[in-house]
PDB file of N, CA, C, O and CB in Angstrom:
ATOM      1  N   MET A   1    -168.615-113.961  47.641  1.00  0.00           N
ATOM      2  CA  MET A   1    -167.640-113.569  46.650  1.00  0.00           C
ATOM      3  C   MET A   1    -166.004-114.024  47.143  1.00  0.00           C
ATOM      4  O   MET A   1    -164.946-113.834  46.543  1.00  0.00           O
ATOM      5  CB  MET A   1    -167.821-111.875  46.454  1.00  0.00           C
ATOM      6  N   VAL A   2    -166.262-114.695  48.473  1.00  0.00           N
ATOM      7  CA  VAL A   2    -164.950-115.077  49.233  1.00  0.00           C
ATOM      8  C   VAL A   2    -164.355-115.790  48.689  1.00  0.00           C
ATOM      9  O   VAL A   2    -163.206-115.917  48.265  1.00  0.00           O
ATOM     10  CB  VAL A   2    -164.964-115.587  50.372  1.00  0.00           C
ATOM     11  N   GLU A   3    -165.683-116.539  48.733  1.00  0.00           N
ATOM     12  CA  GLU A   3    -165.349-118.299  47.222  1.00  0.00           C
ATOM     13  C   GLU A   3    -164.312-118.661  46.259  1.00  0.00           C
ATOM     14  O   GLU A   3    -163.454-119.529  46.102  1.00  0.00           O
ATOM     15  CB  GLU A   3    -166.389-118.378  45.892  1.00  0.00           C
ATOM     16  N   GLY A   4    -164.967-117.151  45.429  1.00  0.00           N
ATOM     17  CA  GLY A   4    -164.433-116.629  44.542  1.00  0.00           C
ATOM     18  C   GLY A   4    -163.090-116.142  44.382  1.00  0.00           C
ATOM     19  O   GLY A   4    -162.546-116.126  43.278  1.00  0.00           O
ATOM     20  N   LYS A   5    -162.346-115.612  45.789  1.00  0.00           N
ATOM     21  CA  LYS A   5    -160.932-114.745  45.728  1.00  0.00           C
ATOM     22  C   LYS A   5    -160.402-115.902  45.457  1.00  0.00           C
ATOM     23  O   LYS A   5    -159.625-116.073  44.518  1.00  0.00           O
ATOM     24  CB  LYS A   5    -160.236-113.831  47.062  1.00  0.00           C
ATOM     25  N   ASP A   6    -161.072-117.522  46.894  1.00  0.00           N
ATOM     26  CA  ASP A   6    -160.154-118.122  47.166  1.00  0.00           C
ATOM     27  C   ASP A   6    -159.915-119.005  46.029  1.00  0.00           C
ATOM     28  O   ASP A   6    -158.804-119.530  45.963  1.00  0.00           O
ATOM     29  CB  ASP A   6    -160.298-118.631  48.324  1.00  0.00           C
ATOM     30  N   LEU A   7    -160.721-119.238  45.183  1.00  0.00           N
ATOM     31  CA  LEU A   7    -160.292-120.278  44.134  1.00  0.00           C
ATOM     32  C   LEU A   7    -159.587-119.597  43.338  1.00  0.00           C
ATOM     33  O   LEU A   7    -158.629-120.273  42.964  1.00  0.00           O
ATOM     34  CB  LEU A   7    -161.328-121.006  43.371  1.00  0.00           C
ATOM     35  N   ASP A   8    -159.604-118.017  42.651  1.00  0.00           N
ATOM     36  CA  ASP A   8    -158.693-117.616  42.577  1.00  0.00           C
ATOM     37  C   ASP A   8    -157.048-117.759  43.127  1.00  0.00           C
ATOM     38  O   ASP A   8    -156.054-117.660  42.407  1.00  0.00           O
ATOM     39  CB  ASP A   8    -159.188-116.948  42.698  1.00  0.00           C
ATOM     40  N   ALA A   9    -157.065-117.965  44.296  1.00  0.00           N
ATOM     41  CA  ALA A   9    -155.806-117.840  45.179  1.00  0.00           C
ATOM     42  C   ALA A   9    -155.348-119.341  44.541  1.00  0.00           C
ATOM     43  O   ALA A   9    -154.300-119.389  43.897  1.00  0.00           O
ATOM     44  CB  ALA A   9    -156.064-117.660  47.161  1.00  0.00           C
ATOM     45  N   PHE A  10    -156.310-120.800  44.772  1.00  0.00           N
ATOM     46  CA  PHE A  10    -156.058-121.599  44.653  1.00  0.00           C
ATOM     47  C   PHE A  10    -155.082-122.088  43.466  1.00  0.00           C
ATOM     48  O   PHE A  10    -154.030-122.719  43.372  1.00  0.00           O
ATOM     49  CB  PHE A  10    -156.960-121.894  44.844  1.00  0.00           C
ATOM     50  N   GLU A  11    -156.260-121.278  42.378  1.00  0.00           N
ATOM     51  CA  GLU A  11    -155.869-121.477  40.793  1.00  0.00           C
ATOM     52  C   GLU A  11    -154.533-120.506  40.511  1.00  0.00           C
ATOM     53  O   GLU A  11    -153.875-121.009  39.601  1.00  0.00           O
ATOM     54  CB  GLU A  11    -157.298-120.945  39.669  1.00  0.00           C
ATOM     55  N   THR A  12    -154.170-119.759  40.814  1.00  0.00           N
ATOM     56  CA  THR A  12    -152.934-119.200  40.899  1.00  0.00           C
ATOM     57  C   THR A  12    -151.370-120.046  41.699  1.00  0.00           C
ATOM     58  O   THR A  12    -150.391-120.628  41.234  1.00  0.00           O
ATOM     59  CB  THR A  12    -153.380-117.927  41.635  1.00  0.00           C
ATOM     60  N   MET A  13    -151.698-119.808  42.659  1.00  0.00           N
ATOM     61  CA  MET A  13    -150.739-121.538  43.676  1.00  0.00           C
ATOM     62  C   MET A  13    -151.019-122.397  42.500  1.00  0.00           C
ATOM     63  O   MET A  13    -150.044-122.224  41.769  1.00  0.00           O
ATOM     64  CB  MET A  13    -151.738-122.548  45.652  1.00  0.00           C
ATOM     65  N   TRP A  14    -151.814-123.213  41.939  1.00  0.00           N
ATOM     66  CA  TRP A  14    -151.375-124.935  41.282  1.00  0.00           C
ATOM     67  C   TRP A  14    -151.019-124.464  40.402  1.00  0.00           C
ATOM     68  O   TRP A  14    -150.200-125.289  39.996  1.00  0.00           O
ATOM     69  CB  TRP A  14    -152.382-126.257  40.907  1.00  0.00           C
ATOM     70  N   SER A  15    -151.016-123.141  39.276  1.00  0.00           N
ATOM     71  CA  SER A  15    -150.544-122.644  38.065  1.00  0.00           C
ATOM     72  C   SER A  15    -148.826-122.480  38.630  1.00  0.00           C
ATOM     73  O   SER A  15    -147.824-122.749  37.967  1.00  0.00           O
ATOM     74  CB  SER A  15    -151.485-121.083  37.525  1.00  0.00           C
ATOM     75  N   ILE A  16    -148.878-121.999  39.934  1.00  0.00           N
ATOM     76  CA  ILE A  16    -146.949-122.053  40.378  1.00  0.00           C
ATOM     77  C   ILE A  16    -146.268-123.245  40.235  1.00  0.00           C
ATOM     78  O   ILE A  16    -145.236-123.607  39.669  1.00  0.00           O
ATOM     79  CB  ILE A  16    -146.536-121.776  42.026  1.00  0.00           C
ATOM     80  N   LYS A  17    -147.101-123.732  40.880  1.00  0.00           N
ATOM     81  CA  LYS A  17    -146.734-125.597  41.082  1.00  0.00           C
ATOM     82  C   LYS A  17    -146.461-126.031  40.038  1.00  0.00           C
ATOM     83  O   LYS A  17    -145.353-126.565  40.077  1.00  0.00           O
ATOM     84  CB  LYS A  17    -147.859-126.677  41.559  1.00  0.00           C
ATOM     85  N   GLN A  18    -147.158-126.100  38.601  1.00  0.00           N
ATOM     86  CA  GLN A  18    -147.371-126.917  37.749  1.00  0.00           C
ATOM     87  C   GLN A  18    -146.094-126.541  37.320  1.00  0.00           C
ATOM     88  O   GLN A  18    -145.193-127.376  37.245  1.00  0.00           O
ATOM     89  CB  GLN A  18    -148.574-126.897  36.936  1.00  0.00           C
ATOM     90  N   GLN A  19    -145.848-124.768  36.886  1.00  0.00           N
ATOM     91  CA  GLN A  19    -144.500-124.006  36.141  1.00  0.00           C
ATOM     92  C   GLN A  19    -143.609-124.842  37.016  1.00  0.00           C
ATOM     93  O   GLN A  19    -143.196-125.851  36.444  1.00  0.00           O
ATOM     94  CB  GLN A  19    -144.242-122.047  36.298  1.00  0.00           C
ATOM     95  N   ASP A  20    -143.278-124.710  38.035  1.00  0.00           N
ATOM     96  CA  ASP A  20    -142.224-125.444  38.945  1.00  0.00           C
ATOM     97  C   ASP A  20    -141.876-126.829  38.714  1.00  0.00           C
ATOM     98  O   ASP A  20    -140.731-127.269  38.815  1.00  0.00           O
ATOM     99  CB  ASP A  20    -142.646-125.437  40.289  1.00  0.00           C
ATOM    100  N   LEU A  21    -143.151-127.668  38.322  1.00  0.00           N
ATOM    101  CA  LEU A  21    -142.557-129.043  38.536  1.00  0.00           C
ATOM    102  C   LEU A  21    -142.125-128.990  36.979  1.00  0.00           C
ATOM    103  O   LEU A  21    -141.013-129.508  36.878  1.00  0.00           O
ATOM    104  CB  LEU A  21    -143.694-130.446  39.135  1.00  0.00           C
ATOM    105  N   ALA A  22    -142.529-128.622  35.943  1.00  0.00           N
ATOM    106  CA  ALA A  22    -141.862-128.744  34.792  1.00  0.00           C
ATOM    107  C   ALA A  22    -140.606-128.155  34.529  1.00  0.00           C
ATOM    108  O   ALA A  22    -139.932-128.449  33.542  1.00  0.00           O
ATOM    109  CB  ALA A  22    -142.576-128.393  33.962  1.00  0.00           C
ATOM    110  N   ILE A  23    -140.207-127.163  35.560  1.00  0.00           N
ATOM    111  CA  ILE A  23    -138.517-126.643  35.404  1.00  0.00           C
ATOM    112  C   ILE A  23    -138.068-128.140  36.094  1.00  0.00           C
ATOM    113  O   ILE A  23    -137.643-129.075  35.416  1.00  0.00           O
ATOM    114  CB  ILE A  23    -137.873-124.818  36.553  1.00  0.00           C
ATOM    115  N   LYS A  24    -138.256-128.186  37.664  1.00  0.00           N
ATOM    116  CA  LYS A  24    -137.813-129.399  37.784  1.00  0.00           C
ATOM    117  C   LYS A  24    -137.418-130.322  37.399  1.00  0.00           C
ATOM    118  O   LYS A  24    -136.346-130.901  37.571  1.00  0.00           O
ATOM    119  CB  LYS A  24    -138.112-129.716  38.021  1.00  0.00           C
ATOM    120  N   GLU A  25    -138.592-130.612  36.625  1.00  0.00           N
ATOM    121  CA  GLU A  25    -138.479-132.032  35.552  1.00  0.00           C
ATOM    122  C   GLU A  25    -137.194-132.019  34.130  1.00  0.00           C
ATOM    123  O   GLU A  25    -136.362-132.802  33.672  1.00  0.00           O
ATOM    124  CB  GLU A  25    -140.294-132.136  34.647  1.00  0.00           C
ATOM    125  N   ARG A  26    -137.740-130.460  33.822  1.00  0.00           N
ATOM    126  CA  ARG A  26    -136.499-130.200  32.687  1.00  0.00           C
ATOM    127  C   ARG A  26    -134.924-130.492  33.036  1.00  0.00           C
ATOM    128  O   ARG A  26    -134.134-131.263  32.490  1.00  0.00           O
ATOM    129  CB  ARG A  26    -136.506-128.599  32.305  1.00  0.00           C
ATOM    130  N   LEU A  27    -134.678-129.206  34.631  1.00  0.00           N
ATOM    131  CA  LEU A  27    -133.335-129.388  35.030  1.00  0.00           C
ATOM    132  C   LEU A  27    -132.701-131.158  35.351  1.00  0.00           C
ATOM    133  O   LEU A  27    -131.558-131.607  35.257  1.00  0.00           O
ATOM    134  CB  LEU A  27    -133.292-128.431  36.403  1.00  0.00           C
ATOM    135  N   SER A  28    -133.948-131.797  35.729  1.00  0.00           N
ATOM    136  CA  SER A  28    -133.382-132.722  36.060  1.00  0.00           C
ATOM    137  C   SER A  28    -133.372-133.902  34.412  1.00  0.00           C
ATOM    138  O   SER A  28    -132.884-135.022  34.562  1.00  0.00           O
ATOM    139  CB  SER A  28    -134.182-133.156  37.523  1.00  0.00           C
ATOM    140  N   LYS A  29    -133.648-133.705  33.703  1.00  0.00           N
ATOM    141  CA  LYS A  29    -133.602-134.169  32.420  1.00  0.00           C
ATOM    142  C   LYS A  29    -131.927-133.514  32.062  1.00  0.00           C
ATOM    143  O   LYS A  29    -131.064-134.205  31.521  1.00  0.00           O
ATOM    144  CB  LYS A  29    -135.068-133.544  31.414  1.00  0.00           C
ATOM    145  N   MET A  30    -131.774-132.459  32.373  1.00  0.00           N
ATOM    146  CA  MET A  30    -130.307-131.647  31.698  1.00  0.00           C
ATOM    147  C   MET A  30    -129.289-131.761  32.758  1.00  0.00           C
ATOM    148  O   MET A  30    -128.202-131.210  32.583  1.00  0.00           O
ATOM    149  CB  MET A  30    -130.482-129.819  31.320  1.00  0.00           C
ATOM    150  N   LYS A  31    -129.563-132.507  33.985  1.00  0.00           N
ATOM    151  CA  LYS A  31    -128.197-133.061  34.562  1.00  0.00           C
ATOM    152  C   LYS A  31    -128.461-134.298  34.176  1.00  0.00           C
ATOM    153  O   LYS A  31    -127.433-134.899  33.864  1.00  0.00           O
ATOM    154  CB  LYS A  31    -127.819-132.926  36.168  1.00  0.00           C
ATOM    155  N   LEU A  32    -129.641-135.046  34.052  1.00  0.00           N
ATOM    156  CA  LEU A  32    -128.854-136.788  33.512  1.00  0.00           C
ATOM    157  C   LEU A  32    -127.832-136.345  31.955  1.00  0.00           C
ATOM    158  O   LEU A  32    -126.662-136.598  31.664  1.00  0.00           O
ATOM    159  CB  LEU A  32    -130.679-138.409  32.806  1.00  0.00           C
ATOM    160  N   LEU A  33    -129.168-135.432  31.062  1.00  0.00           N
ATOM    161  CA  LEU A  33    -127.998-135.693  29.785  1.00  0.00           C
ATOM    162  C   LEU A  33    -126.622-135.248  30.057  1.00  0.00           C
ATOM    163  O   LEU A  33    -125.714-135.458  29.252  1.00  0.00           O
ATOM    164  CB  LEU A  33    -128.366-134.872  28.400  1.00  0.00           C
ATOM    165  N   ASP A  34    -126.454-134.655  31.146  1.00  0.00           N
ATOM    166  CA  ASP A  34    -124.989-133.844  31.338  1.00  0.00           C
ATOM    167  C   ASP A  34    -123.943-135.104  31.831  1.00  0.00           C
ATOM    168  O   ASP A  34    -122.716-135.080  31.734  1.00  0.00           O
ATOM    169  CB  ASP A  34    -125.097-132.398  32.750  1.00  0.00           C
ATOM    170  N   SER A  35    -124.720-136.135  32.347  1.00  0.00           N
ATOM    171  CA  SER A  35    -123.813-137.251  33.059  1.00  0.00           C
ATOM    172  C   SER A  35    -123.668-137.813  32.234  1.00  0.00           C
ATOM    173  O   SER A  35    -122.622-138.459  32.184  1.00  0.00           O
ATOM    174  CB  SER A  35    -124.147-138.077  34.113  1.00  0.00           C
ATOM    175  N   LEU A  36    -124.639-137.897  31.098  1.00  0.00           N
ATOM    176  CA  LEU A  36    -124.366-138.972  30.352  1.00  0.00           C
ATOM    177  C   LEU A  36    -123.187-138.437  28.872  1.00  0.00           C
ATOM    178  O   LEU A  36    -122.547-139.120  28.073  1.00  0.00           O
ATOM    179  CB  LEU A  36    -126.008-139.595  29.904  1.00  0.00           C
ATOM    180  N   THR A  37    -123.285-137.389  28.993  1.00  0.00           N
ATOM    181  CA  THR A  37    -122.261-137.003  27.914  1.00  0.00           C
ATOM    182  C   THR A  37    -120.629-136.667  28.285  1.00  0.00           C
ATOM    183  O   THR A  37    -119.613-136.337  27.674  1.00  0.00           O
ATOM    184  CB  THR A  37    -122.856-135.719  27.266  1.00  0.00           C
ATOM    185  N   ALA A  38    -120.994-136.929  29.524  1.00  0.00           N
ATOM    186  CA  ALA A  38    -119.735-136.435  30.651  1.00  0.00           C
ATOM    187  C   ALA A  38    -118.726-137.587  30.935  1.00  0.00           C
ATOM    188  O   ALA A  38    -117.561-137.458  31.311  1.00  0.00           O
ATOM    189  CB  ALA A  38    -120.404-135.985  32.272  1.00  0.00           C
ATOM    190  N   LYS A  39    -119.550-138.984  30.627  1.00  0.00           N
ATOM    191  CA  LYS A  39    -118.846-140.225  30.576  1.00  0.00           C
ATOM    192  C   LYS A  39    -118.067-140.005  29.910  1.00  0.00           C
ATOM    193  O   LYS A  39    -118.380-139.446  28.859  1.00  0.00           O
ATOM    194  CB  LYS A  39    -119.354-141.298  30.254  1.00  0.00           C
ATOM    195  N   GLN A  40    -116.589-140.339  30.176  1.00  0.00           N
ATOM    196  CA  GLN A  40    -115.524-141.067  29.543  1.00  0.00           C
ATOM    197  C   GLN A  40    -115.518-142.225  28.516  1.00  0.00           C
ATOM    198  O   GLN A  40    -115.030-142.308  27.389  1.00  0.00           O
ATOM    199  CB  GLN A  40    -114.931-141.489  30.455  1.00  0.00           C
ATOM    200  N   GLU A  41    -116.134-142.984  29.186  1.00  0.00           N
ATOM    201  CA  GLU A  41    -116.140-144.858  28.298  1.00  0.00           C
ATOM    202  C   GLU A  41    -117.195-145.031  27.055  1.00  0.00           C
ATOM    203  O   GLU A  41    -118.342-144.598  27.167  1.00  0.00           O
ATOM    204  CB  GLU A  41    -116.839-146.371  29.618  1.00  0.00           C
ATOM    205  N   PRO A  42    -116.993-145.325  26.523  1.00  0.00           N
ATOM    206  CA  PRO A  42    -118.499-145.759  25.293  1.00  0.00           C
ATOM    207  C   PRO A  42    -119.865-146.132  26.661  1.00  0.00           C
ATOM    208  O   PRO A  42    -120.001-146.802  27.684  1.00  0.00           O
ATOM    209  CB  PRO A  42    -118.003-147.983  23.874  1.00  0.00           C
ATOM    210  N   LEU A  43    -120.756-145.014  25.648  1.00  0.00           N
ATOM    211  CA  LEU A  43    -121.991-145.787  26.066  1.00  0.00           C
ATOM    212  C   LEU A  43    -122.568-147.190  25.769  1.00  0.00           C
ATOM    213  O   LEU A  43    -122.247-147.970  24.873  1.00  0.00           O
ATOM    214  CB  LEU A  43    -122.856-145.113  25.713  1.00  0.00           C
ATOM    215  N   VAL A  44    -123.439-147.313  26.678  1.00  0.00           N
ATOM    216  CA  VAL A  44    -123.708-149.027  25.888  1.00  0.00           C
ATOM    217  C   VAL A  44    -125.103-147.656  25.144  1.00  0.00           C
ATOM    218  O   VAL A  44    -125.301-146.467  25.391  1.00  0.00           O
ATOM    219  CB  VAL A  44    -124.479-151.268  27.451  1.00  0.00           C
ATOM    220  N   ASP A  45    -125.726-148.598  24.265  1.00  0.00           N
ATOM    221  CA  ASP A  45    -127.101-149.176  23.850  1.00  0.00           C
ATOM    222  C   ASP A  45    -128.348-147.963  24.244  1.00  0.00           C
ATOM    223  O   ASP A  45    -128.914-147.084  23.595  1.00  0.00           O
ATOM    224  CB  ASP A  45    -127.369-150.778  24.793  1.00  0.00           C
ATOM    225  N   TYR A  46    -128.402-148.351  25.374  1.00  0.00           N
ATOM    226  CA  TYR A  46    -129.423-147.678  26.342  1.00  0.00           C
ATOM    227  C   TYR A  46    -129.731-146.142  26.575  1.00  0.00           C
ATOM    228  O   TYR A  46    -130.658-145.343  26.442  1.00  0.00           O
ATOM    229  CB  TYR A  46    -129.062-148.091  27.559  1.00  0.00           C
ATOM    230  N   GLU A  47    -128.079-146.206  27.109  1.00  0.00           N
ATOM    231  CA  GLU A  47    -127.697-145.030  27.612  1.00  0.00           C
ATOM    232  C   GLU A  47    -127.586-144.114  26.410  1.00  0.00           C
ATOM    233  O   GLU A  47    -127.702-142.927  26.715  1.00  0.00           O
ATOM    234  CB  GLU A  47    -126.447-145.156  28.418  1.00  0.00           C
ATOM    235  N   GLU A  48    -127.334-144.430  24.739  1.00  0.00           N
ATOM    236  CA  GLU A  48    -127.528-143.694  23.866  1.00  0.00           C
ATOM    237  C   GLU A  48    -128.308-143.652  23.283  1.00  0.00           C
ATOM    238  O   GLU A  48    -128.220-142.952  22.274  1.00  0.00           O
ATOM    239  CB  GLU A  48    -126.989-143.629  23.357  1.00  0.00           C
ATOM    240  N   ALA A  49    -129.488-144.343  23.551  1.00  0.00           N
ATOM    241  CA  ALA A  49    -130.838-144.109  23.390  1.00  0.00           C
ATOM    242  C   ALA A  49    -131.333-143.079  24.172  1.00  0.00           C
ATOM    243  O   ALA A  49    -131.875-142.080  23.698  1.00  0.00           O
ATOM    244  CB  ALA A  49    -131.540-145.194  23.620  1.00  0.00           C
ATOM    245  N   LEU A  50    -131.146-143.312  25.503  1.00  0.00           N
ATOM    246  CA  LEU A  50    -131.239-141.681  26.190  1.00  0.00           C
ATOM    247  C   LEU A  50    -131.068-141.011  25.821  1.00  0.00           C
ATOM    248  O   LEU A  50    -132.008-140.415  25.295  1.00  0.00           O
ATOM    249  CB  LEU A  50    -130.765-141.165  26.978  1.00  0.00           C
ATOM    250  N   LYS A  51    -129.949-140.542  25.744  1.00  0.00           N
ATOM    251  CA  LYS A  51    -128.552-139.306  25.514  1.00  0.00           C
ATOM    252  C   LYS A  51    -129.892-139.091  24.267  1.00  0.00           C
ATOM    253  O   LYS A  51    -130.747-138.310  24.683  1.00  0.00           O
ATOM    254  CB  LYS A  51    -126.165-139.915  24.918  1.00  0.00           C
ATOM    255  N   LYS A  52    -130.199-139.682  22.776  1.00  0.00           N
ATOM    256  CA  LYS A  52    -130.488-139.573  22.134  1.00  0.00           C
ATOM    257  C   LYS A  52    -131.908-138.429  22.356  1.00  0.00           C
ATOM    258  O   LYS A  52    -132.014-137.281  21.925  1.00  0.00           O
ATOM    259  CB  LYS A  52    -130.326-140.699  21.751  1.00  0.00           C
ATOM    260  N   LYS A  53    -133.038-139.356  23.309  1.00  0.00           N
ATOM    261  CA  LYS A  53    -134.512-139.206  23.438  1.00  0.00           C
ATOM    262  C   LYS A  53    -134.176-137.148  23.968  1.00  0.00           C
ATOM    263  O   LYS A  53    -134.738-136.212  23.399  1.00  0.00           O
ATOM    264  CB  LYS A  53    -135.424-140.715  25.022  1.00  0.00           C
ATOM    265  N   LEU A  54    -133.061-136.988  25.243  1.00  0.00           N
ATOM    266  CA  LEU A  54    -133.314-135.970  25.806  1.00  0.00           C
ATOM    267  C   LEU A  54    -132.863-135.186  24.695  1.00  0.00           C
ATOM    268  O   LEU A  54    -133.782-134.828  23.959  1.00  0.00           O
ATOM    269  CB  LEU A  54    -132.785-135.800  27.109  1.00  0.00           C
ATOM    270  N   ILE A  55    -131.569-134.769  24.317  1.00  0.00           N
ATOM    271  CA  ILE A  55    -131.545-134.241  23.417  1.00  0.00           C
ATOM    272  C   ILE A  55    -132.696-134.197  22.618  1.00  0.00           C
ATOM    273  O   ILE A  55    -133.095-133.048  22.809  1.00  0.00           O
ATOM    274  CB  ILE A  55    -130.688-134.581  22.983  1.00  0.00           C
ATOM    275  N   ILE A  56    -133.426-134.698  21.893  1.00  0.00           N
ATOM    276  CA  ILE A  56    -134.563-134.525  21.127  1.00  0.00           C
ATOM    277  C   ILE A  56    -135.957-133.045  21.988  1.00  0.00           C
ATOM    278  O   ILE A  56    -136.537-132.076  21.496  1.00  0.00           O
ATOM    279  CB  ILE A  56    -135.203-136.419  21.067  1.00  0.00           C
ATOM    280  N   GLU A  57    -135.930-133.744  23.583  1.00  0.00           N
ATOM    281  CA  GLU A  57    -136.730-133.553  23.906  1.00  0.00           C
ATOM    282  C   GLU A  57    -136.519-132.213  24.489  1.00  0.00           C
ATOM    283  O   GLU A  57    -137.408-131.364  24.419  1.00  0.00           O
ATOM    284  CB  GLU A  57    -137.112-134.481  24.423  1.00  0.00           C
ATOM    285  N   LEU A  58    -135.051-131.913  25.230  1.00  0.00           N
ATOM    286  CA  LEU A  58    -135.101-130.630  24.991  1.00  0.00           C
ATOM    287  C   LEU A  58    -134.689-129.784  23.912  1.00  0.00           C
ATOM    288  O   LEU A  58    -135.067-128.617  23.813  1.00  0.00           O
ATOM    289  CB  LEU A  58    -134.663-130.269  25.769  1.00  0.00           C
ATOM    290  N   MET A  59    -134.415-129.987  23.623  1.00  0.00           N
ATOM    291  CA  MET A  59    -134.324-129.281  22.003  1.00  0.00           C
ATOM    292  C   MET A  59    -135.304-128.759  21.113  1.00  0.00           C
ATOM    293  O   MET A  59    -135.185-127.967  20.178  1.00  0.00           O
ATOM    294  CB  MET A  59    -133.869-130.135  21.133  1.00  0.00           C
ATOM    295  N   SER A  60    -136.845-129.678  21.837  1.00  0.00           N
ATOM    296  CA  SER A  60    -137.946-128.905  21.302  1.00  0.00           C
ATOM    297  C   SER A  60    -138.763-128.603  22.082  1.00  0.00           C
ATOM    298  O   SER A  60    -139.943-128.631  21.731  1.00  0.00           O
ATOM    299  CB  SER A  60    -138.575-129.385  20.402  1.00  0.00           C
ATOM    300  N   ASN A  61    -138.435-128.248  23.291  1.00  0.00           N
ATOM    301  CA  ASN A  61    -139.283-127.104  23.746  1.00  0.00           C
ATOM    302  C   ASN A  61    -138.463-126.237  23.871  1.00  0.00           C
ATOM    303  O   ASN A  61    -138.802-125.114  24.244  1.00  0.00           O
ATOM    304  CB  ASN A  61    -140.062-127.202  24.914  1.00  0.00           C
TER     305      ASN A  61
END
């Protein structure tokens, strides 16, 4: 019975940790997108491609 409770507690902690990591990843992507959109000078090709990719990813979630 104790092992079952320990397993439930671990699964709950793991679920919370996964949610936390997903939120941190989303925030990181949003910050990167914000920095790309805030640039005054024109973006180079790879920055523009990254910006488009981030927009698509963030809008699809």
